[in-house]
N, C-alpha and C positions, 0 to 999 in steps of 0.2 A: 753830073756826069752823064755820060751818053752810053746806052746799052749796045748789044751788037745787031738790033734792027733798028738803031738810030733813035731811040725815043730818049730824050734827055730827063733824068728825075733831080729833083730838088732834095740837098740833104742837108742835114746839120750835126756837128761834132762837138761834144762839150765833154771837159773834164779830161782827167789821166786814170791810167789802170787798165784793168783787163776790160775788153771790149764788150759792150751790150748793145745788143742790135735791138730795137723796139719796132715793131711792126703793127701798123695801126691797121682798123677794121675797115669794113665796106661802107664807104661814104663817110671815111673819118680825114684824118690829116695827121702830118706830123706834129701839130701843136697840140694833138689831143696828150701829149707827154709833157708840154711843155711847163706845167706847174712843178714837175718834179725833177728837170734836167738838173739845177742846181745843186740840190741834196744828192741825188744818184751819182751826180758827176765829181763829188768829193771823194769816190772810192772807184769810179768807173770811168771809161772813154765811152760815152753815152752816144750811140750814132740814131738818128731817126731821119727818116724820109717819107715823102709824100709817093705812094704808088703812083703808075701811070693812070692817067683818068681823073687823078684826084689833085686837089691842092695846087701847087707850083709845077708840078708836073707836066710833060707832056700830053695829050689828048688824042691819041691816034683815033680816025674816024673809022678803021678798019674791024670787024668784029675778031677776025684772027688774030689782032695784037693782043687780045687779052684771054688769059686762062690761068687756071690756079699753078700749072709748071709755069708759065711765064712768070708770075708774080716771084714764085721761088728763084728764078734766073735773075730776076732783077734784084732780090735781095742778096744774093750771091755778088751780083755786078757792085753794088753798093759797097758791100764789105771787102771786097777786093780792090775797088779803087781808093779806099781810105787805109788799105794794108791790115785789115783785120781777118789774118789767115785762120785763126779760131776765135769763136767768139761765144758770147750767152746770149740766148735768143728769149726775147718776150714777145708773145704774139696776141693780139686782143682780136677776138671775134673772127672774123674773116682772115686776120693777121695771123691768129693762132692755127687755122687751117692751114695758112701757107706754112707756117712753123712746122706744123706736124709733118708736113710731107718734106719739107727741108731736112730735118733731124733724120728721118726715114730713109730718104735718098743719099744724104749726105753725112753720114754719122761724124765723119773725121772732123767736119768743119765746127762742130757744136760741142761747146763744155758744159753748160747747163741750158733748161728749158723751163721757161714760164707759159704756161698756156692758159690765157684771161679769157673768161667768159665767152668759152667756145665750145666746139663738139666735135666728136669723131667722125660725123659724116654730115648728112643733110639734118637742119635745123628742126628739132622736133616740133612739132603741132604748126609747122606753116602750111598753108594749102599750097599744093603745086598749081593747081588752075588758078589760084589768086594770083601766083608769082608771074605766071604767063602774061596774064591781063595786065599788070602792073609793067612788065617790060614792053608789051606793046603800047601802053600809054607813053613810056618814057619814047620811044621811038617816033611814034605818029603825033602826038598832042603835046609832047615837051615836058619839061621837068618841073615847071610851075604847077602843072595841070597835076602830074604825080603827086607832087608834095601835098596839094590840098586833099587827094584821096588818102594818101599816108598818113596824112595827120588826122583825120577822122577814124583810120582803123587803128594807129597807134600799136603795131606789132610788138615793140619793143617797150613800149612806155610802161613805167613804174611812179609810184607814189615819189619816191627818191628822186626820179628825173624830173617830176612835176615841179617837185620844191626847189630844185636846184635853178629851173627855167625861172621862177617866181622870185628867187631871194638873191642870186649871183648877177650881180650887176654888169652887163653886157654879155650874158652867156647866151642869150636867143640870138642876138646878132652874130656870136661867133659860130652858132649852128647855122645860121642863115649864109655865113660867108662860105661855110664847109661846102652847104649843098650847092650854091651858086658856082663853085669851082668843078662840079661834078660833068664828067661826060655822059650824055645819055647812052651813047652806043657802050660805054664801058658800063653803065649800071644794067643795061638790058642784059648784056653778054655774061657779067659776074652774077647776076642774080639768078640766072638760069643754071650757071656754072654751078653755084653754092647748092641750089636744088637739087641738080643732077648727080653730086660727087658719090663716090663710093663711101660706104660705112667702114672704116680702117681700125675700128675699135680692138679687133684682134691683134690685126699687124702692130699696134702700139705697145704690145708685150715685148716687141724687140728694141724699143729706146731704152738705151744703156746708159745715161746721161742723169746727173740728179735733175730731179722735175718737181715742181710745184704747179698745181691746178689750182687756181684762184677764181672765185665767182661771187658776185652779189647774190646776198641771200633770197632777193627778190626777183631775180631775173631767172623766172621760172623755165622758159624753154631750154636753159642751159645747166640747171642746177642738178638734175639728175643725170645730164650728159658729162657734167664734170665729176661728179661721185663716181661713175663707172669708169671714166678716163682714170682717176686716179687709184682706182682699184685694180686696174689692168696694167698700169706701167708701174716696173718693178721698184720698189722703195719710194714711189712719188709720195708729196704731202698734198694735203687739202687744206685750202683756207679758204672758209666761207665768210666773206666780208659783212658784217652786218648794216641795215639800214642802208642799203646800196642796191641797185639794179644792174644794168648794162654796163655800165661805165663807173665802176667802183673808185677810180683813180679821181674823179671828181666829185662824186656823191659822198664817199667818205675816204677823204684824202690820207687823213693821218693813219686808220687801219690798213687801208690798202698800202701806203709806202712802209708802215711797219711789218708788214707780212712779207714785201719783196725785198726789202733791206735785210730782215733777218733771214729770209732764204739766202740771200747772196753774201751774205757774211759768214755762212757756215761751209761755203765751198772752199775747197783745197786752192791753194795759191796755183794758178797755171804755170807759173815760172818753176815751180818745183817739179812739173811733170817734164818740162824741157831740159832740166838739169840732169 
């Protein structure tokens, strides 16, 4: 589908039932949820898509084409194109930041919310000057040079992630494909936007839909932020996934799926609200 500013987004829809829109994180792809589409699709119409600048979606070379508000608009555009007037929303990392802004700005569109390994504002503990340096490397020296620097620094690396890379056949190649598909303009623009965003923890008290906050137990930059969000959002549930880091859907998939499916199973039938 094509957005109002002419950017084509790649999306996949699987299953039947209430719509569940899953929003991937910074540097990710719609395939970040691929392992779970069949199971989630038994009870939901699951919608996944690639953000602009990622995966199979278009990659504008204009910095102004990228912002958190633009990604919110893209998420709504995908939902509209697939006829999902209201939906359950799951956001991972940067996708959780997009989901947070979407539910605050458009509360009538969202029936329930899952915030996964994300934060209410800038990522705790990340050095703003290093982020600026990384953005400049992406724009002036290229993504291969940037990846070498990031691999040495490993800001989100955990033993769970390293174990997955070492033991799951094809996973390293999957990461390579995702990285190769990234726009350097997107990377530089969005890493700065993530750094410079406002902290919206207090505003999250206005979230009025059932909410699950989910985080890997070893995802140190996001663990306390997740606890704070769960405490601030009225009635929110917190699930800490054991033996997992920043991507628990890969690192402990059974526990992740149990938490998500258990939360979704407790939600009221959206059809009853319309009757």
